[in-house]
C-alpha positions as CSV (number, residue, x, y, z in Angstrom):
1,M,17.2,-4.2,-25.9
2,R,15.0,-6.2,-23.1
3,F,13.8,-5.0,-20.5
4,E,13.7,-6.4,-17.0
5,V,10.7,-5.0,-14.5
6,I,9.0,-5.9,-11.3
7,S,7.2,-3.8,-9.0
8,Y,5.7,-4.2,-5.4
9,S,3.0,-2.1,-3.6
10,N,2.3,-2.6,0.0
11,K,-0.4,-0.4,1.7
12,A,1.5,-0.8,5.0
13,G,-0.1,0.1,8.5
14,R,-3.4,1.9,6.3
15,N,-6.8,0.3,6.0
16,V,-5.7,0.0,1.9
17,N,-3.4,0.4,-0.1
18,C,-3.6,4.4,-1.1
19,D,-1.4,4.1,-4.4
20,R,-2.2,2.6,-7.5
21,M,0.7,0.7,-9.7
22,V,-0.2,-0.3,-13.3
23,C,2.5,-2.3,-15.7
24,M,2.5,-3.6,-19.2
25,E,5.5,-4.6,-20.6
26,K,5.5,-6.1,-23.9
27,A,8.4,-6.4,-26.4
28,D,10.8,-3.4,-26.7
29,K,7.8,-1.1,-24.5
30,V,7.2,-0.3,-21.3
31,S,4.5,1.4,-19.8
32,A,3.9,2.4,-16.3
33,V,1.2,4.4,-13.9
34,L,1.7,5.0,-10.2
35,C,-0.5,7.1,-8.2
36,T,-1.0,8.0,-5.1
37,A,-4.2,9.4,-2.9
38,A,-4.2,11.6,0.5
39,G,-5.3,9.2,2.8
40,D,-7.1,6.1,2.7
41,A,-10.9,7.5,2.1
42,E,-12.8,4.8,0.3
43,E,-13.8,7.4,-2.6
44,A,-10.3,8.7,-3.3
45,I,-9.1,5.1,-3.5
46,K,-11.7,4.2,-6.3
47,K,-10.8,7.2,-7.9
48,I,-6.9,7.0,-8.1
49,K,-7.6,2.7,-9.7
50,Q,-9.7,3.9,-12.8
51,C,-7.4,7.4,-13.1
52,S,-4.7,5.2,-13.3
53,L,-6.3,2.6,-15.9
54,D,-7.9,5.4,-18.2
55,A,-4.2,6.9,-18.2
56,M,-2.7,3.3,-18.5
57,E,-5.1,2.5,-21.4
58,Q,-4.0,6.0,-23.1
59,L,-0.6,5.7,-22.7
60,C,-0.4,1.9,-24.5
61,L,-1.9,3.4,-27.5
62,L,1.1,6.3,-27.7
63,E,3.7,5.4,-29.9
64,N,6.0,8.3,-29.5
65,T,7.1,10.0,-26.3
66,E,5.6,13.7,-27.1
67,M,2.4,13.6,-25.4
68,L,2.7,12.4,-22.0
69,G,1.6,15.4,-20.3
70,D,-1.6,15.2,-22.2
71,V,-2.1,11.9,-20.8
72,W,-2.3,12.5,-17.6
73,Q,-4.5,15.8,-17.5
74,A,-7.1,14.3,-20.0
75,S,-7.3,10.9,-17.4
76,G,-9.8,12.7,-14.4
77,N,-6.7,12.8,-11.8
78,E,-8.8,15.4,-9.5
79,A,-8.2,13.1,-6.6
80,V,-4.7,12.0,-6.8
81,Q,-1.7,13.7,-4.5
82,G,0.5,12.3,-6.6
83,A,1.4,10.8,-10.1
84,A,4.2,9.1,-12.2
85,L,3.6,7.9,-15.7
86,L,6.9,6.1,-17.9
87,M,6.6,5.3,-21.4
88,I,9.4,3.5,-22.8
89,R,9.5,2.5,-27.0
90,G,12.5,1.1,-28.2
91,K,15.9,3.3,-26.8
92,K,13.6,6.3,-26.0
93,A,11.8,6.6,-22.6
94,A,9.8,9.3,-21.3
95,W,8.3,10.2,-17.8
96,Y,6.0,12.8,-16.5
97,C,5.7,13.3,-12.5
98,E,3.6,15.0,-10.7
99,G,2.7,15.5,-6.9
100,A,4.2,13.1,-4.2
101,A,5.7,10.7,-6.8
102,R,9.0,10.4,-8.5
103,V,10.7,8.6,-11.0
104,Y,15.5,7.8,-11.3
105,L,17.4,7.4,-13.8
106,F,20.6,5.6,-13.4
107,S,23.1,5.4,-16.2
108,D,26.4,3.8,-15.9
109,G,25.7,2.8,-12.2
110,E,24.9,6.4,-11.5
111,Q,21.9,9.0,-10.8
112,M,21.5,10.5,-13.8
113,E,18.2,12.9,-13.1
114,Y,15.2,12.6,-10.8
115,S,12.2,14.3,-10.9
116,T,11.4,15.9,-8.1
117,E,8.1,16.9,-5.6
118,G,6.0,19.4,-6.5
119,S,5.1,21.1,-9.8
120,P,4.9,19.0,-13.0
121,C,7.9,17.7,-14.7
122,E,8.3,15.9,-18.2
123,E,11.6,14.4,-19.0
124,K,12.9,12.6,-22.0
125,T,15.8,10.9,-22.6
126,E,17.3,8.0,-24.2
127,L,18.5,4.5,-23.0
128,K,21.4,2.1,-23.1
129,P,22.1,-1.4,-22.2
130,G,23.3,-1.0,-18.1
131,D,20.5,1.8,-17.9
132,A,17.9,1.6,-14.8
133,V,14.8,3.7,-13.8
134,I,13.0,3.8,-10.9
135,V,9.3,4.4,-10.2
136,C,8.4,5.0,-6.7
137,S,5.6,7.2,-4.1
138,Q,6.5,9.1,-1.3
139,G,6.1,6.4,1.2
140,F,8.9,4.6,-1.1
141,Y,11.5,7.3,-1.3
142,N,10.8,9.2,2.6
143,H,13.0,6.0,3.7
144,V,15.5,4.9,0.7
145,S,17.6,7.5,-0.7
146,S,18.9,8.4,-4.3
147,M,22.5,6.7,-3.0
148,E,21.1,3.7,-1.6
149,M,19.2,3.2,-4.8
150,E,22.6,3.8,-7.2
151,I,24.4,1.1,-4.2
152,D,22.2,-1.6,-4.0
153,L,21.8,-1.2,-8.7
154,C,25.6,-1.7,-8.5
155,R,25.4,-4.8,-6.6
156,S,22.1,-6.4,-8.1
157,A,22.4,-9.0,-11.1
158,D,18.9,-8.0,-11.8
159,A,16.0,-5.9,-11.4
160,G,14.7,-8.6,-8.7
161,E,17.8,-8.4,-7.1
162,W,17.5,-5.0,-6.9
163,L,13.9,-5.0,-5.5
164,D,14.8,-7.2,-3.1
165,N,17.8,-5.0,-1.7
166,L,16.0,-2.0,-1.9
167,L,13.3,-3.6,0.0
168,I,15.3,-4.7,3.1
169,R,16.4,-0.8,3.3
170,Y,13.2,-0.1,3.2
171,L,11.6,-2.1,5.5
172,N,14.7,-1.5,7.8
173,S,14.3,2.4,7.7
174,S,10.5,2.5,8.0
175,G,9.5,-0.3,10.1
176,L,6.3,-1.1,8.3
177,S,5.4,2.9,9.6
178,G,2.0,3.3,8.1
179,E,2.5,4.5,4.6
180,S,1.3,3.1,1.4
181,M,4.4,2.7,-1.0
182,S,4.9,2.1,-4.3
183,V,8.3,1.2,-6.3
184,L,8.6,0.4,-10.2
185,C,12.7,-1.1,-11.2
186,C,13.6,-1.2,-14.5
187,T,16.6,-2.2,-16.1
188,V,17.8,-2.3,-19.3
189,K,19.9,-5.3,-20.8
190,E,21.3,-6.4,-24.3
191,K,19.3,-8.3,-26.1
C-alpha cells in the first residue's frame, strides 16, 4: 500500500493561526499531530507549536500503535484546547483525540468511525486500499459535515482533489468566519 497525504491550515480572521499541524510521511509510515489553542495569545501559540513538535518526535520513534495516549500525555500539553494524533504503520492505523479535534475514517466510500469532541478517544483499525482518513480541527468540522466529507471523497481521484473539494465547501460555509482551521486528508492506494 501507499499513502497520499495532503494538509492545509488557515489562520482565517485571527492575528495568528491557533492550529498547528505537523505531518511526516515515509514509505509505509504516516505520522501526524494537530494541536489547537484557545484564543490567539502568543504564549499559547508558542506552547502548542512546541507541544506538537515534541509529540511528533515521540510519534516518529514508535513502531507499533499501542502507546498514542502516552505520547500525548508526555508532550506537555497544558496550553492545548484540542489535539489529534494519527499514526499509520503499514496496514495498521491508530489515532488519539482530545478536545476540539477529530479524526474520521472512511472505508468503501462510507464513514466508518470518528472521534467525538470532549473526552479522550483512542482507536485502532486495519487499513486497506480505498480507505481514507481526515484529521481536522473544530474550525473545519464546524463547517463541513461528515456526509460532505464522504461525498467529496467519492467524487475525488486523489487526496489533493479531495482536499480541494473540501476547502470549497469550507469557504462556502464559513466565509472565513474568523476561526483558525486545519485539515489533513490521507488516502490509501494500491502500491
